[in-house]
Steps between C-alpha positions, in 0.01 A plus 500: 500500500475875432255662269611568142484871425397616154771716345319759291629754250307815408561685174288810463486721196279687258569222245407727212587263338662215691815394314773237511712713734229476767466124451874440502537698822220300665635163386861563602385634837289186545802281429759705691290542815328159480157658490191281493294755313530845344199731498479748214301797623377754243501846652176695507623857538868513605577837667816554295298470177205722583403708202661249264252344260466127558331225301173383657550263791311213336744502205803502730350222711428289193854544365643374829267199487616418148866553583511262796271227365674166537734604784349350813741695723361835377165638610301810407408696813224762479557641848598845375230522232224405741570748781449876523797733480742638573700204376826486689731199488521484878122454526497241225775293665331526839168383354651206312693393809175497695317312224764225485591505872865558417790584727711797388792280393269283288380800297734621224419826321670511160645832384773617267819659630378827343196487730720417798702814433178704532355305791536782753254707293229230520208518739606362841812310385598420860180299547538331160847375598355352819209329322705300248835423353595698191608283209707738287564425134854618431522746213857610421392848395355565846732473799308601813684693770456237771678705766270794429193275498602351834512848653155585364344158570693340790525124468418494127818315401402201713165479315647463150544195280678548169366333186744494205316534172636499142551833327158511332387860473130517417271782602122514462524859377736392219261222401207743485707736283592218263133406458407861422781511243389178334812310612500139614485410868494126447729313743515807720167387643359144511330397177156492662549858623625611158187355338275663760659842446456457124141375521393773746697769312664616822758783505433602140392853585 
């Protein structure tokens, strides 16, 4: 009898704050791809957001903890927060694969179709495509040029899995703006996260 291989999803992000769009993406990917577990990995200092002010890491970590409480298939992963930079996705995926002793086809890196469209601009995208499968959340507004991507990253099309998600358009930046404007964000984030943002007075200035 062969060994059972853990099928692991990885969802990285600044999570500033984590919102229902992130959770919905993770849950539907878990169901669609029959994943055993999804790691939510708060980013320490993502290269594409250098110079952008971020909420302190301990707040972002705590909001993820609150958001996923009660879902045994979701797990907070501090890999990115606990290592020195630069913080590239390819290094994070490689490290998590080593930590969990995963084969490339058992490791599923969750991204949106907007990120897939920009994948050729990422650090070492060729290696990233070899290290894992890319679970792509379909967003109708973003239609990646797959033929162009294949030319830039040969073999990329064979590394993709498509994850259909409902048309729920939430953005962390919009949520922060609503808080600053005194508008409600309830039901755009889990209740525990909404209470934490309120109690800690996050995003108000």
